[in-house]
DSSP file (Angstrom, degrees, kcal/mol; ACC not computed):
  #  RESIDUE AA STRUCTURE BP1 BP2  ACC     N-H-->O    O-->H-N    N-H-->O    O-->H-N    TCO  KAPPA ALPHA  PHI   PSI    X-CA   Y-CA   Z-CA
    1    1 A M              0   0    0      0, 0.0     2,-0.3     0, 0.0    73,-0.1   0.000 360.0 360.0 360.0 142.5   71.7   43.4   54.9
    2    2 A G        -     0   0    0     70,-0.1    66,-2.5    71,-0.0    67,-0.4  -0.824 360.0-127.9-136.2 177.2   74.6   45.6   55.9
    3    3 A Y  E     -A   67   0A   0     -2,-0.3     2,-0.4    64,-0.3    64,-0.2  -0.954  11.4-150.5-130.8 149.8   76.3   48.8   54.8
    4    4 A M  E     +A   66   0A   0     62,-3.2    62,-2.9    -2,-0.3     2,-0.3  -0.932  23.8 154.8-118.8 143.3   79.9   49.7   53.9
    5    5 A F        -     0   0    0     -2,-0.4     2,-0.3    60,-0.2    15,-0.2  -0.979  36.2-117.6-158.7 157.6   81.6   53.0   54.3
    6    6 A G  E     -B   19   0B   0     13,-3.6    13,-1.7    -2,-0.3     2,-0.4  -0.686  21.1-165.3 -93.2 152.9   85.0   54.5   54.8
    7    7 A L  E     +B   18   0B   0     -2,-0.3    11,-0.2    11,-0.2    -2,-0.0  -0.951  32.9 117.2-138.9 117.2   86.1   56.4   57.9
    8    8 A S  E     -B   17   0B   0      9,-1.7     9,-2.1    -2,-0.4     2,-0.2  -0.971  64.3 -74.1-164.9 169.9   89.2   58.5   57.9
    9    9 A P  E     -B   16   0B   0      0, 0.0     2,-0.2     0, 0.0     6,-0.1  -0.491  51.7-107.1 -73.1 145.9   90.4   62.0   58.2
   10   10 A C     >  -     0   0    0      5,-1.9     4,-1.7    -2,-0.2    26,-0.2  -0.484  22.1-133.0 -64.9 139.5   89.9   64.4   55.3
   11   11 A Y  T  4 S+     0   0    0     24,-2.8    25,-0.1     1,-0.2    -1,-0.1   0.856 102.4  45.9 -65.2 -32.8   93.2   65.0   53.6
   12   12 A G  T  4 S+     0   0    0     23,-0.3    -1,-0.2     1,-0.1    24,-0.1   0.963 131.3  12.2 -76.2 -53.3   92.4   68.8   53.5
   13   13 A C  T  4 S-     0   0    0      2,-0.2    -2,-0.2     0, 0.0    -1,-0.1   0.531  88.5-130.3-107.6  -8.8   91.2   69.6   57.0
   14   14 A K     <  +     0   0    0     -4,-1.7    -3,-0.1     1,-0.2    -2,-0.0   0.518  59.8 138.8  71.2   7.0   92.1   66.4   58.9
   15   15 A V        -     0   0    0     -6,-0.1    -5,-1.9     1,-0.1    -1,-0.2  -0.704  58.2-115.4 -82.3 130.2   88.6   66.1   60.4
   16   16 A P  E     +B    9   0B   0      0, 0.0     2,-0.3     0, 0.0    -1,-0.1  -0.363  45.5 163.1 -64.5 143.4   87.3   62.4   60.4
   17   17 A F  E     -B    8   0B   0     -9,-2.1    -9,-1.7    -2,-0.0     2,-0.3  -0.975  33.9-116.1-153.7 163.2   84.3   61.7   58.2
   18   18 A T  E     +B    7   0B   0     -2,-0.3     2,-0.3   -11,-0.2   -11,-0.2  -0.767  39.3 157.1-105.1 152.9   82.5   58.8   56.6
   19   19 A Y  E     -B    6   0B   0    -13,-1.7   -13,-3.6    -2,-0.3     2,-0.7  -0.983  49.6 -89.9-163.9 164.0   82.1   58.3   52.9
   20   20 A N    >>  -     0   0    0     42,-2.4     4,-2.1    -2,-0.3     3,-1.3  -0.801  36.9-146.6 -82.9 116.8   81.5   55.8   50.1
   21   21 A V  T 34 S+     0   0    0     -2,-0.7    -1,-0.1     1,-0.3    41,-0.1   0.746  95.0  48.7 -63.0 -24.6   85.0   54.6   49.2
   22   22 A D  T 34 S+     0   0    0      1,-0.1    -1,-0.3    -3,-0.0    40,-0.1   0.631 121.4  31.9 -88.1 -14.1   84.2   54.2   45.5
   23   23 A R  T <4 S+     0   0    0     -3,-1.3    36,-0.9    39,-0.2    39,-0.2   0.588  83.6 113.2-120.7 -14.8   82.5   57.6   45.1
   24   24 A V  S  < S-     0   0    0     -4,-2.1     2,-0.1    38,-0.2    13,-0.1  -0.339  72.6-109.5 -65.5 138.9   84.2   60.1   47.4
   25   25 A P        +     0   0    0      0, 0.0    11,-2.4     0, 0.0     2,-0.3  -0.434  51.8 168.1 -62.8 142.3   86.2   63.0   45.7
   26   26 A S  E     -C   35   0C   0      9,-0.2     2,-0.3    -2,-0.1     7,-0.1  -0.951  31.4-136.9-150.2 167.5   89.9   62.4   46.3
   27   27 A I  E     -C   34   0C   0      7,-2.3     7,-3.4    -2,-0.3     2,-0.6  -0.917  26.9-118.4-124.1 156.2   93.4   63.5   45.3
   28   28 A V  E     -C   33   0C   0     -2,-0.3     2,-0.5     5,-0.2     5,-0.2  -0.862  30.5-179.5 -99.5 122.8   96.4   61.3   44.7
   29   29 A V  E >  S-C   32   0C   0      3,-2.8     3,-1.7    -2,-0.6    -2,-0.0  -0.981  73.8 -18.8-123.9 118.1   99.3   61.9   47.1
   30   30 A N  T 3  S-     0   0    0     -2,-0.5    -1,-0.1     1,-0.3     3,-0.1   0.877 129.7 -51.1  51.3  41.6  102.4   59.8   46.5
   31   31 A G  T 3  S+     0   0    0      1,-0.2     2,-0.4    -3,-0.0    -1,-0.3   0.503 117.1 111.6  79.8   5.0  100.3   57.3   44.6
   32   32 A V  E <   -C   29   0C   0     -3,-1.7    -3,-2.8     2,-0.0     2,-0.4  -0.941  69.1-124.1-116.8 131.5   97.6   56.9   47.3
   33   33 A R  E     -C   28   0C   0     -2,-0.4    -5,-0.2    -5,-0.2    -7,-0.0  -0.593  28.3-165.6 -70.7 124.9   94.0   58.2   46.9
   34   34 A E  E     -C   27   0C   0     -7,-3.4    -7,-2.3    -2,-0.4   -24,-0.1  -0.968  16.5-126.0-117.1 125.4   93.3   60.5   49.8
   35   35 A P  E     -C   26   0C   0      0, 0.0   -24,-2.8     0, 0.0     2,-0.4  -0.302  14.7-150.4 -74.5 152.1   89.6   61.4   50.4
   36   36 A L        -     0   0    0    -11,-2.4   -26,-0.1   -26,-0.2     2,-0.0  -0.981  14.7-129.9-121.5 132.3   88.2   65.0   50.7
   37   37 A C     >  -     0   0    0     -2,-0.4     4,-2.2     1,-0.1     5,-0.2  -0.281  29.3-105.2 -74.3 165.6   85.2   65.9   52.8
   38   38 A A  H  > S+     0   0    0      1,-0.2     4,-2.3     2,-0.2     5,-0.1   0.852 119.7  54.7 -61.1 -37.1   82.3   67.9   51.4
   39   39 A D  H  > S+     0   0    0      2,-0.2     4,-2.1     1,-0.2    -1,-0.2   0.909 109.8  46.1 -65.1 -41.2   83.4   71.1   53.2
   40   40 A C  H  > S+     0   0    0      2,-0.2     4,-2.7     1,-0.2    -2,-0.2   0.863 110.8  53.0 -70.4 -34.9   86.9   71.0   51.7
   41   41 A V  H  X S+     0   0    0     -4,-2.2     4,-2.6     2,-0.2    15,-0.2   0.923 109.3  49.8 -63.7 -42.4   85.4   70.3   48.2
   42   42 A A  H  X S+     0   0    0     -4,-2.3     4,-1.5     2,-0.2    -2,-0.2   0.913 112.6  46.7 -62.4 -42.8   83.2   73.4   48.7
   43   43 A R  H  X S+     0   0    0     -4,-2.1     4,-1.5     1,-0.2    -2,-0.2   0.914 113.1  49.0 -65.2 -42.2   86.3   75.5   49.7
   44   44 A A  H  X S+     0   0    0     -4,-2.7     4,-2.8     1,-0.2    -2,-0.2   0.898 107.6  55.3 -63.4 -39.6   88.3   74.1   46.8
   45   45 A N  H  X S+     0   0    0     -4,-2.6     4,-2.8     1,-0.2     5,-0.2   0.839 101.2  57.9 -65.4 -32.3   85.5   74.8   44.3
   46   46 A E  H  X S+     0   0    0     -4,-1.5     4,-2.0     2,-0.2    -1,-0.2   0.944 112.8  40.3 -59.3 -46.7   85.4   78.5   45.4
   47   47 A L  H  X S+     0   0    0     -4,-1.5     4,-2.1     2,-0.2    -2,-0.2   0.897 114.1  53.1 -68.6 -41.0   89.1   78.8   44.4
   48   48 A R  H  <>S+     0   0    0     -4,-2.8     5,-3.2     2,-0.2     4,-0.3   0.916 110.8  47.0 -61.4 -43.5   88.6   76.6   41.3
   49   49 A K  H ><5S+     0   0    0     -4,-2.8     3,-1.3     1,-0.2    -1,-0.2   0.934 111.4  50.9 -63.5 -45.8   85.7   78.9   40.1
   50   50 A K  H 3<5S+     0   0    0     -4,-2.0    -1,-0.2     1,-0.3    -2,-0.2   0.844 114.4  44.6 -59.2 -35.2   87.7   82.0   40.8
   51   51 A N  T 3<5S-     0   0    0     -4,-2.1    -1,-0.3    -5,-0.1    -2,-0.2   0.349 117.1-110.6 -95.1   5.7   90.6   80.7   38.8
   52   52 A G  T < 5S+     0   0    0     -3,-1.3    -3,-0.2    -4,-0.3    -4,-0.1   0.716  70.5 138.8  76.6  21.4   88.5   79.4   35.9
   53   53 A H      < -     0   0    0     -5,-3.2    -1,-0.2    -6,-0.2    -2,-0.1  -0.652  62.0 -91.5 -95.0 155.0   89.1   75.7   36.6
   54   54 A P        -     0   0    0      0, 0.0     2,-0.1     0, 0.0    -1,-0.1  -0.343  46.9-111.5 -62.7 145.6   86.3   73.0   36.4
   55   55 A L        -     0   0    0      1,-0.1     2,-0.6    -7,-0.1   -10,-0.1  -0.417  24.0-112.6 -75.9 152.8   84.4   72.4   39.6
   56   56 A I        -     0   0    0    -15,-0.2   -11,-0.1    -2,-0.1    -1,-0.1  -0.783  32.7-165.1 -82.2 121.4   84.7   69.2   41.5
   57   57 A V        -     0   0    0     -2,-0.6    -2,-0.0   -12,-0.0    -1,-0.0  -0.908  13.5-138.8-113.3 104.1   81.3   67.5   41.3
   58   58 A P        -     0   0    0      0, 0.0   -34,-0.1     0, 0.0     3,-0.1  -0.311  24.5-111.1 -60.2 142.2   81.0   64.7   43.9
   59   59 A L    >   -     0   0    0    -36,-0.9     3,-1.8     1,-0.1     4,-0.2  -0.376  46.1 -83.5 -67.0 151.6   79.2   61.6   42.5
   60   60 A P  T 3  S+     0   0    0      0, 0.0    -1,-0.1     0, 0.0     4,-0.0  -0.336 118.7  18.7 -55.7 135.9   75.8   60.8   43.9
   61   61 A G  T >  S+     0   0    0     -3,-0.1     3,-1.7     2,-0.0   -41,-0.2   0.576  80.2 137.4  80.4   9.8   76.1   59.0   47.2
   62   62 A A  T <  S+     0   0    0     -3,-1.8   -42,-2.4     1,-0.3   -38,-0.2   0.806  79.8  34.2 -60.0 -30.3   79.7   60.1   47.8
   63   63 A Y  T 3  S+     0   0    0    -44,-0.3    -1,-0.3    -4,-0.2   -45,-0.1   0.075 106.1  88.1-113.7  23.0   79.1   60.8   51.5
   64   64 A E  S <  S-     0   0    0     -3,-1.7     2,-0.0     1,-0.0   -45,-0.0  -0.861  82.7-101.7-118.1 152.9   76.5   58.0   52.1
   65   65 A P        -     0   0    0      0, 0.0     2,-0.4     0, 0.0   -60,-0.2  -0.368  36.8-131.0 -67.7 156.2   77.0   54.4   53.2
   66   66 A E  E     -A    4   0A   0    -62,-2.9   -62,-3.2   -47,-0.2     2,-0.1  -0.901  20.6-107.2-111.6 138.6   76.7   51.8   50.4
   67   67 A D  E     -A    3   0A   0     -2,-0.4   -64,-0.3   -64,-0.2    -1,-0.0  -0.407  26.6-134.3 -57.7 133.2   74.6   48.6   50.6
   68   68 A D        -     0   0    0    -66,-2.5    -1,-0.2     1,-0.1   -65,-0.1   0.609  26.8-136.5 -73.1  -9.2   77.1   45.8   51.0
   69   69 A G        +     0   0    0    -67,-0.4    -1,-0.1     1,-0.1   -66,-0.1   0.671  61.1 133.8  70.3  18.2   75.1   43.8   48.3
   70   70 A D        -     0   0    0    -68,-0.1    -1,-0.1     2,-0.1     3,-0.1   0.635  61.8-135.4 -78.6  -9.6   75.2   40.5   50.1
   71   71 A G        +     0   0    0      1,-0.2     2,-0.3     0, 0.0    -1,-0.1   0.445  61.2 125.3  75.9  -1.1   71.5   40.0   49.4
   72   72 A R        -     0   0    0    -70,-0.0     2,-0.6     1,-0.0    -1,-0.2  -0.640  54.0-141.9 -91.5 149.6   70.6   38.8   52.9
   73   73 A E        -     0   0    0     -2,-0.3     2,-0.2    -3,-0.1   -71,-0.0  -0.956  19.7-136.4-107.1 121.0   68.0   40.4   55.1
   74   74 A D              0   0    0     -2,-0.6   -72,-0.0     1,-0.1     0, 0.0  -0.515 360.0 360.0 -75.0 142.0   69.1   40.5   58.7
   75   75 A A              0   0    0     -2,-0.2    -1,-0.1     0, 0.0    -2,-0.0   0.435 360.0 360.0 -89.9 360.0   66.4   39.5   61.2
C-alpha cells in the first residue's frame, strides 16, 4: 500500500506544503489550478466573511495524503 500527495509552494504565500491533489482548495491562474495552503485559506476567509462572500470550505482530507488504491499490502 502506498500514499499519494502533491508537494508544491502555496500560490498565496509561496511556502511549500503537501496536499491531496484532488481535494485541495485552489485558484485558476492562466488556466492552471494553483493550490492554496490552509493558512492562506483562513486568511482569505477572513476577508471573504468581511466582504459578505461565501467562505472557502476545504473538502475533507484536502491536506492529507490519499491511499494510492493499488490494493497491495507492502511487507
